[in-house]
N, C-alpha and C positions, 0 to 999 in steps of 0.2 A: 431920648438918650443919644449920645454921640456915638456913632458906629465905631470910630477908631479908639474909643475907650477900651482899656484892657478889661478882659473878663474878670470879674470878682470872684474871690473864693467863696465856696459856701459858707454860709454863717454857721454858728454853732447850733442854731435851732434847726437847720436843714440837714446837719451831719449825722445825727444820732437820735435815738429815741428818748433820750434823758431830759428834753427840753421842758421848760416850766409850762404847763398847760393853762389855758384860760379857765378862770373860775370866779364866780361872784364873791365879793368880799362880805361874806355873811358870818356874823359871829356865831349864831346858833349851829350853822353847819360846821364851822370850824372846830367846835367842841366834840361834835359827832365823829368828824374825821379823826381827831386825836385818839378817842376811845377805840375806834376801829383799827387804828394802826397799832396801838398797844397790844391788840390781840393777835396780830399778824406778824409781829417782829420775830425774824429768824433767830435761831439760838446761836448762829455763827455770825450774827450782825457785828460789823467791825466799827469802832469809834476811837477817835484819838483822845487819849487823857487830857483832861483840862490842863492848860498850861503848855501843852505840846505843839510845837510848830512843825508840821510836815516838812517844811522846806529846809529844816535843819539836817534832814537826811541827804541833802544835796551837797556834793563835794565836786570840785572840778577835777580832781585827781582820781576820782572813782568811776569805774566803768558802769554801764547800765546795769549789768548783771550784778555788781557789788551793791549798787544803790537799791535795786530791787530785793536783794538778799537781806539788807538791813531792815528793810521795811517788813519783809516776811517773818524775820526773826522777831521783830517788835509785835507782829500780829499773833505770833505763836504764844506770847506771854498772856496770863490772864489780865483782865481789864484792871484790876487793882494793882497788879504788879508792874504795870507799864510805866517807864520813867521817860521824861521829856529829854530828847538829845541835847547836847551842849549848844547853848544859844550862840549864834554868831551875829555880828554887828551888821545890820542892814539899813540902808537909808529909806525913810518913809517917803511916800509919794502921795500928794493930795489927789483923790480920785475926782473930787468936785472941780478943781482947777484943771485937770486934764479933760474932764467933760466939757468945760466951758471953752477951752482952747481949741478942742478937736471936733466940735459938733457942726462946724461948717462943712459944706461939700457933700452932705449925706443925702441920699436919694430917698423918695418916699417909701420904696420897698423896705430899706434899712430902718426906717422910722417904725415901720409896722413891726419888724422884728424886735426893735427896742421895747416896743409896747408889750409884745408878747413875753419879753423877759421880765418886765415889771409886774406880770401877774403872777399869782400863786397857782399851785396845781389845783386840777379839778377835784371835785368831791369823790369821783370815782377812783382816782389814784391815791388820794390821801396825801399826807404830809411827805416831804422830801426825805429820802433816806439819810438817816444819821441826825435828823433835827426833830426835836420834839415840840418846838414852838413855831408859831408863824414866822415866814422869812421877813426879816427886817426890811423896811422900805429902802433904807440906806444901801444895804447890800444889794437889793434888786437893781438899784440905780447903777451901782458899781459894776455888776455883772453886765448890765446893758451897755455900760461904756467899754468895757473890755471887749464885748462882742463887736462894737462898732470899730474899736481899734483893729481887732482881727480882720474884719471885713474890709477895711481900708489899708491892710498890710502894714499898719503901725504897730509891728510885733512887740518892740521894746516897751511901748507905752501900755500894750495889753498885758504884758508880763508884770509890769509895775503895778497895775491896777489890781491884777489877780493875786498878786503876792500880798497885798493888803487885805484882800478879801479872806485869803487863807488864815492870815494872822488874827483877823476878827472872828472867823468861824472856820475852824479846821476840819469839820465834819460836814462840809457842803460839797457834795460830789460835783455839782455843776461847774465850780471853779476849776476843779482839776481836769474836768473833761475838756473845757476850753483850753487849759494850759497844754494839754496833750495835742490838740489841734494846732495851736500856735507852733510848738516845737516840731510838729510834723512839717508844718509849712516852711520853717527855716532849715529843715534837714537835720535837726538834732534827734535822731530816732531813739537814742538811748534814754534821754530825759521824756520823750513822747511816751516810751514804755513804762517809765517810772510813774508819770502821772496816770496813764491808763490803768496801771495796777492799783493805785489809790482809788480811782473811780470804781473799778471792778470790786475792791474790798468794801467800799461804801454801798454799792449797789450790786450785791452778789447775784441777783436774780436776773441781771442783764447778761445773757450767754454770749453776746456778740463781742463784748469786752474780753471775756475768758478766751473766746476763740482767736481773737487778735493777739493776745498775749501767748497762746499756744503756737501760732504761726512764727512769732518772733523768737520764741525759745528754740523752735526747730531750726530756724536760720542761724541762731547762735550755737547750735550743737549741744544745748543742755537738755538731754533727754529726760532726766529726772523731773526737772521743772515743768517740761512740757506735758509730761504725764499728769503732774498736779493740776496744771491749768485745765487740760481737757476734762478731767474728772470734775472739777467745778463747773465747767460749762454743761456736762451731762446732769449735774445735779440741779443746775438753774433750768435746764430744759430737758427733762427726761425722756421726752417723746421724740427728739431729734435724733434720728438714725445716723446722720452724717457725723455727729460728734463720737458715737460710738465706733463708727468705722475708723475714725482717725485714732482713737485709742487702741483699737484692735491692730491696725498697721503698726503703730508704735511698739506694742508689745511683741509683735511678731519680729520686728527689726531687732528688738532687744533679746530675741531668742528665747523669750518666755512663751513658748508655743501653747502650753495648756491654758494660760490666762487669755492669750490671744484668741484661741478657739472659743472660749467661753464667751468672750466679747463679740465675736462674729455671730455666735449663736444667738445672743441677745438682739443683734441686729435683725436676724432673720425672725425672731418672735415679734418684733416691732413691725416688721415690713415683710410679709410672707412672700411678697412678689420679688423680693431680692435674692434671687437665686445664686448670684455670685457670692453673697455673704454666706449663705448655706454651704456652698461648695469649699469656700475658704475655711470654714469651721471644720469641715469634714477632713480636708488636707492637713490642717494642723493638728488635729486629734490623731491622725494616722502618724504624723511626723514624730509626736511625743509619745508613741506607743500605745496609745488607746484606740486600738484598731476596732474594737467591737463598738465602742461609742461612735466612732467615724461611720460605720456601717449602719448603726441604728437610726441616726439622725437622717441619713439619706433614704432609708427604707421608709421611715415615717413620712418623709416628704411625699415619696412616690405613692404611698397609701392614701395620702390626703388629696391627691389630684387623680383619682382613678379614670376620669374622662379625658384627661389630657396626657400628652407625652412630652417629656423634657429629655431629649437625647443626651444632653450634656451631663445631666445628673446620672443617667443610666451608664453613660460611658465611664464616669468617675467611680460609681459604685461597682460596676463590672471589673475595672482594673484593680480596685482593692481587694475584691473577692478572689480574683485570679492570683493575686499576691500571696494569700493565705490558703492557696490550693483549693478553694471552694469552687470549682469550675462549673459543677452542676448548678449551684445557686446563680452564679453569674449568667450562665446560658439562660436559665428560666427568666430572669429579669430582662434580658436582651430580647427573648422571644415575646414577652409580654408587652414590650415597647412597640412592636411592629403594628403598625395601623393596617387594617384590612385594605387590600387593594394598592398599597405603597410598599416601595422597597425600603429595607433598612439603609441608614447612612453608611458609607464605606467604612468608617472607623469601627461601627458596631458589627458590621460583617466580619471584619478581620478578627474582632475579639471573640465573636462566636466561632469562627474557624478555629483559632487557638484553643478554645475550650474543648472543641471536638478532638483535636490533637492530643490534648492531655487525658481525654476520656477514651482514646483509642478508636475513635471514628474518623479514620483517614479519608474515607470516601466522602463523608459529609463535609469534612474540613476543605477538601479540595473544591467543593461546590461553592463555599463561601470566598474562596481565594480567587475565583476565576476572573474577577474584575481587575486583578493587579497583573498588568502586562508590561512588557519591555518598554513599550512606546510611551506609557505614562509613569515610568519608574521614577523620573525627576521630580514629579508632582506628589508622589507618595513615598518619599524616602523613609520616613519614620515607620510607616505601616508595613512596608516590605521588609525592612530590617527587623521589625518585631516578629513577623511571621518567620523569617529565615532563622532567627535566633531560637524561636520555639522549636522548630524542626530539627535544628542542630542539637538542641538540649535533650531531645527525645531520640537521638540516634538515626534520624532520617537525614543522613548526610548528602545523599544524592539530591533529594528534594531541596534541601537547604542550599545546595550549590547552584541549582537553578535560579533561585531568587537572588542570591548574592551576586551572581554574574549578570542579572539585569542592570546593575550599576556600573559594570566594567565598561568603560569607553564612553559613558555618558556624561562623565564629570570631567571638567577641565583640570581639576587638581588631583593629585594622586592621593588616593584615600588609603593610608597605611592600615587603619583598622579594618577595612574591607578585605585587603589582602591577607591580613592575618587571620581572619575568620575563614577565608577560602583555604589557606594553607592548612588550618587545623582539620578542616572537613577532609581534605586530600590525605592528611597524615592519619586520620581516623579510618579512612577506606584503605590504608596500606599503599597508596600510590606516593612513594617517597620522592621520586623525581619531580612530579608535579609540585608536591608540598615544599621541597627546597626552593624551587622557582618562586613561589609566591612568598615564602618567608623572606627571601632576599628582597623582594619587591616591598614587603611591609617594613623591612629595616631601612630602607631607604628614607623613610619619613619618620619612623618610630625607632631611631637609634638608640634611646635609652631604655627600650623594652627589654628587660632582663629575662623573662620568661620565653620571650620569642627567640632571643639569642641561644638559650639553653635548649629548647626544643630543636631549633635548626642544627646545633652542635650534635645533638643526639642522632639526628638523621643522617648527618655527614659521617659520623662514627660507624653507623649501621651500614653505610655505603662504603666503608673503607677508606674514608677521606680524612683521616686523624689529623694530617698536617693543615688541611683547610679549616677543620673544626678548632685546632689551636690558634690559628691565626685570626678566626672569627672572635675568640674569647680573649685574646691577648690585648693589652692596652694599646692604644693608638701611639705612633712614634712621637708625636708631640705632647704626649700626656704628661712628661716630666715637667714641662714649664707650666701647665695648668692654665695658660691664658686662652688658648684656643677653646677650651671647654668650660671656662669659668661661669659664663652666663647662659649659654644656649644648652649646655649639656649638664647632666646630673652626674657624670662620672660613673658610668655603668660598670666600668671595669673594676672599681673598688667593692662592688656588691659581693657579699659573702657567697651568694649562690653561685656566681661566675666562678670565683676562686675554687669552690668545691668541685664544680664540674671540670675545671682545668685539672685539679688534683686527680680526678678520676681517670681522666684520658692520659695523663702522664703516667699513671701507675699501670693502666692497660699496656701501654707501649713500652714499659720497662725503663721509662726516662726517671730514674731515681733522683738524680741530681735536680732536674726541673721540678720534680714532685716536692722535694724538700724545700726548694727555694720559694715555692708558692705556699705550701702548707705550714711551714715552721712559724713564719710570722703570724699567721692567722691563729694557730692553736696557742702559740706562746702568749699573744695578746689576750686571747679569751680566757686563758688560765690565770694570767695575772689579775685580770679583773675578777674572777671568781674566787680567788684566793682572799680569805679574811684578813690576812696580814697587810695586804696591799690597800693604801688610800689614794684612790684616783679621783680626779675631779668629775670625769664622765663615766660613771660605771656602767657602760653599755657593752656587753659581751658579744662579740661577733658570733661565737657559738654559745647559744644560751640553753641548749639542751644536751649537756655532755653525758647524761645518763642514757640517752638514747643509743641504739645499737650503731647507727651509721657514723655519729660523731665519736663514739668510743672507738670504733674501728679505725677511724682516721688517726686518733692518737697512737693506737697500736701499730699501724702501718707506717706512721711518721717515725717511731722509734725503731722499728726494724730497718727502714731506710737509713736512718742516721747510723745505726750500728754497721750496716753494710758498707757505709763510707767511713767507718772507723771514727765517727763524730759521737764518741760515747758520752763526753761531758754534755753536749746539748741534749742528747736522749735522756740522760739521767735527770737533767734540769726539767725536762717536760714531765717525767714521771713524778718527780717531787712536788711539782706545782698542781698535778691533778688531785682535785678534792675527792677523797676516798669515801666521804659520807654519802655522796650522791650515786655511788655504784653499788651493785649488787655484790654479794659475797664472792660469786663466781669471777665476776669481772675483776673484783678487787684482788683476788688471789692471782689471777692471770697477770695483772699489771705488777703486783709485787714481784713475781717470778721474773718478769722482764726486767724490772729495775735492778733486781740482784745480778742478773746477767750482765747489765751494763756496769754495775759496780765492780765486777771483777776486772774489766778492761779499761775503765777511765783512768786517766793519768793522774787525777786528783782524788786520793782515797777518802778525803773528807766528805765529798758528795756521796761516794758509795757507802759511807758509813751511816748517814742518815736514812738511806734506803733500807739497808739490811737490819738497822736498829728496830725499824718499825715492823719488820716481819718476824723476829725472834720471839716476842712476847705472845704471839698468836700460836706459835709452835716451840713452846719452851722445852718439851720433852723430845723434840725432833734433833737427832744428831746431824742430820744434813743441813738443818737451818743454822745450827751452832758452828758447823764447818764453814758455811757461806759467810757467817759474821766474822769468824777468825781469819779466813782468807783475806777479807777486806782490811781488818784492823791491823793485821800484821804488816801492811805496808806503810803504816803511819810512822814517820821517822822519830817523832818525839811522842812523849807520853801525853796523850790526849786527856784532858780532865773530864770531857763529856763521856768518853769510854769508860773510865774509872767509875765515875758516878753511876753509869748505866749498868756495869757489872755489880756493883754493890747493891743496887735496887733489885737486881734479878735474884741475887743470892738471898736477899731478905724475902722476896716475894715467893721464891721457889727453894725452899730449904733443902728439899730432897733431889735437887737437880745437879748432876755432876758436872756437865759441860762448863757452865760459868766458873766453877771453882777450878777446873783445870785451865781454862783460859787465864784466870787470874794468876794461877801459879806459873803458868808459861811467861807471863809479863814480868813476875818477879825473876825468874830464870834469865830472861832476856837482859835484864839490868843488873845480873850477878848478885841478886839478894837471895842467896841459895837457902839461907835458913827460914826466910818467910816462904819461899817456894815449898820447901819440904814440909812446913806446917800445912799449907794449902793442900798439897799432894795427899798428906796423911787424912785430912778431911774427906777428900774424895774416896780414900781407901776405906774408910769406915762405911761409907755408903755402897761402895761396889768393890769388895775385896777380890773378886774373881775376874776383875777386868784386866786383861793383859797390859793394856796401855798405862793403866794407873800403877800397876806393879813396876813396869819398866820406869815410869817418871819418878816414883818414889826412890827406887834404887839409884837412879842417876843423880837425883838431887841430894841424897845422902852421901854419895861418893864425892861429889862437887864440894859439899860442905866440909867433908874430911880433909880436903886439901887445903883449907883455910888456915890461917896463922893463929887464930884466937881460940880455936877448939882445943880443949884439954885432952880428951880421951879420943883421939883419932882412929885408933885400930878398932875400937868398938863401933865406931860410926861406919867404917868401911865394912866390917862384918855384916852389919845391919843392912847396908845398902846391897851387898852381895846376896843376902838372903832374899831380898825382894826380886833381885834379878834371877835367882835360880827358881823363885816362885813363878816368875814370868815364863821361864824355860818349861816349867812342868805344864802350865796352862796352854802353852803353845805347842806342846807335844815335841819337844826337842827339834824345833825348827831351825833351819839355817840362820834366820835372823836373830833368834834368841841366843844361839850359841856365839854368834858374832858380837852381840851386845855384852855378853860375859867376858869374852876374850878382849874386847875393847876396854872393859872395866879393869880387868887385871894388868893390861897394858898401861893404862892411865896412872895407876897407883904404883907401878914399877915391879909388879910381880910378873916378870917377863917369862920366867919357866912356865907358869900356869897359863899365861897368854898364849904362848907358842902352842901348848897342847890343844887349846880351844880353837886356835887359828887352823891348826891341822884338821881338826874335826870339820870345820867349815868347808875346807878345801875338799875333804873326802865326800861331801854331800853335793849332789847335783840337783839344783832347783830349777823347776820348769818355769817359763814364762807366764805371767798373769797380766790382764789388762789393768792399765793404771786406772784407779778409780777416779771418776769425774763428779764433781757436784751437780745436783739436778738441773740447775739452770746455767751450767757453764756452756760456753760456745762450742757446740758440736761440729761447727764448720771447719775448725782449725784441724788440719790432718798432721798428726804427730807420726814420724817415721822413726821406729826404734829398731836397732839391730838386735838379732837373736841373742838371748842371754841376758837382757837388760834387767831381769829380776834376780840374776844369780850373784851372789856375793863372793865368789871365788877370787876374782880379781883383786878386790879390796882386802881380803884376808891374806892373799899371797903377797900383796904389797907390804902390809903391815908386818908380816912374818919376816920378809926379807929385811926390813929395817932392824928387827931384833938380831937376825943372824949377823947382819952387817956390824952392828954395835958390839956384838960379842966376839968379833974377830973372824967368824966363818964366812969370808968373803966369797969364796968359791960356791959355798952352798947358797948364800944369798943370790949370787949370779944365777944359779941353777933354777931357783924358785921363780925368779923373773922370767927366765926364758921358757919355763914350762907353762906359766899361767898368765903372764902379762904381756907377752909378745904378740905382735899383730900378725 
C-alpha cells in the first residue's frame, strides 16, 4: 500500500457492534433462529408501519431536535395507529450501476469487509432486529456497496444507495447505522443523531447508541430528552453503573435531589466499592431533608467494613451528626475510626475537638486543636475557621479570637468576614473600642453588610459618637444618581433596618425634623401597602409586622413628632391608614385617642371627621366622645352628607342616646331650622328631662321659633320657651349663667323691663373662676392665659343693661353702668 495514501475512515463493520456476523447458510438452522427470536422479542420493539419511509421525517428546514421529536412522537403511537408521513418525490438510484461504476480501486481488506456484509447473522445472535425473514441477497449487496462508498469517502453515493435500502426495507437497522456514520463524516451531526435514534429504536438493547444520544442531548441542552435516553441505556444494560451515575448527576442538576439520591444509592448497590456514589447519595438525602436516611446509609456502610477504615465517610457522617446536635454519636464514630498506633487525620481531629466543645470538655478539645498553629494557618483555613466559629458560638470569645487572629496578616487580600467575626468577639467581650476598629476594617470590603453597619452604629452611640453613627448610616453623597452603586452595590442605605436605626438615633438626640424625614416615607409606604383599599403592583411592605411593639411605637412616635411640628394633616393621614384589625384593643384605643387629638388641630376637618367617627360607635354613651365628635364636625363649613347619614344611623342604633339627638338639633339651629330643632330637642327632653343643657336648648329653640313670621300663637310659644328656661334655672340652683340666659331671652323678645331685672340679678352675683373644661384628647401643651374673672358674666350683663338704659333715654344711668362694671 502506498504510504502517501490518506488513512481511510473505519468501515461500518469496524465502528460498531451491529455488524452482520458470519453464519452458514443453513435452512434448518434458519428456522430455529426465527423461533428463538420470536420468544425473545422485547415488548418495546419498534418497527415502521408497512408503507412508511423513515426518510420522509427528514426536512431541510427542521433542526435535529425537531426531526428526532417527530420520530419519537411516531414511536409513542401504537403500531396499528402509526401513519406514514407525507411522501416526498425522490430520485431513485440504481445500486447495481453504482456498484459496477465504483468497484475499482478497492483494496483486499475492503473486499473482506464486503464479504462480511453479504453474510447473515450467526445462529447465536439470531435474526437482525426488526426483520422476521432472512436478509435479502440484493439488500446485502446494496449494504456492501454503501459500505464501500463510505470507506472510499464517496458519501453522496453511499447516501443514495442507503436511501434505496431504506425504501425497500425501512426496519433494517444496519442501513440507518451506516447513514449515521456517513453524516458524521460529512459533519452533519443533526442528521447523524436522527439516524442514530432510528438505529437505537430498532436495536434497543444496544446501550452504546442510547449513550451517544444522551451525550448529544446534553450538548443541545435538552435535559428532559437526555433523561429519557439515559433511562433507555440503563434498561438496555442494567448492570452498567456509569449510566446510573449519568442519570443521578442529571437529576441533581435538575434539583430533583430525592430521585438523584436514590439513583446514587442504586450505583452504590451495584458497585459497593464506589464510595463517592455512597457519599453523593448521603449528601443529597441530607439536602432534601431526609437526614435520618442519610445517616442510615453511611452507618450501614461503616458496619459492613468493620476491618477497614474510610476516613472520608466518617468525616461526612460526623459532620451530619454534628449538624443535628448528636455530638456524642459523632465522637463515637470518630474514635472507632482511629487505627491503633496511628493518629487521626487532622480533619477528624478537628471534628472530635468541636464535639468536645459542644459536650463541655474544653480541656480535651484543646488537645485535639493543638496541631493548628499560626505557621500552618494558610494550609488549614477551613478547619481553623470551623474551630473558631464553634468556640465563638459557645461563648468562648477569647479562645475564638486566638484562632481568628492566626489569619491576620497571613493573607494578601483583606478578609472582611474575618474582621467582622473578630469585631463581634470584641463586642461580646465589652471591648467597644477594639470592636469599632475591626468593624470599620470589615466594612472596607463588606460595604453592603447591613448588620455590620447597625452593630457599629450602636457601638458609636454607646461611645457618645452620634454624629459619626449618623454619617455611617446616611446615604453616600452620590447615591442620588445611582450610577456609582448600580452594579457593585446593593444600595444598603435603602434597607429598612438602616432607616429604623437612623430613626432611633434621631429620636435619641431630639432631632425631630430629621426623624420625620426618615420615618414618614417608610411608615407611609408600609401602611399604603397594608391597606386593603390600595392596589399596588408590588405589595411588599417595608414594615411587615405593624402589630409588634417596636413598629407600633414607631407610628406613635412619628405622629407625636408630626404634631410637635404642627403637621397635623400628615399625622392624621398616618393614623387613618393604620389597619386597626391587626392591633390589640389597648393599642387601638391609644391610636384612636391620638387621632382625635390630631383631628382638633388639623386644618382639614374632613380628615378629622373620619377619625372621630370611628371612635364614637365604640363609646356611644360617652359624653366626652360625642363632644370630641361635635368639636370636629362643627368646623365643617357646609352640610356634610356623610355626617348626616352617620348621625341618622347612630340614632337608629342607639335610640336612648341623647348626644346624637342634640347634635342633630344643633345642626338644625345652625341653619335656622328652628322648628326641626325644637322637635329634636323635645325628643332629647323626653329621654333626659332633668338635664340642664336640654332644658336650655328647648327654651332657646322655642323662643327663636316664636320670632318667626309663620307661627300663629307666638305668645304661647314664648311662654313655653321661658318655662323651660326657668326649669333650667331651678336645676342649676339660680346660677349666674341661668339668670343671664333668662335675661337674654326677655331682652330678645322685647320685654326689656323684665330683662333689666334679671340683668341686675346677674350683676349682683359674683361668680368665681373655674377651669375651662378640655376634651380628654385635647392638646395639653397649649398654655391658655386668662385674666381673673373669665367665668364671671357681670361685664356681659352690664353691657346689655346699658343698652336697655340707653334706648329708654337714661343715658347717664347707662354711662354709669359702663363705668362701674365695664371699664378697664
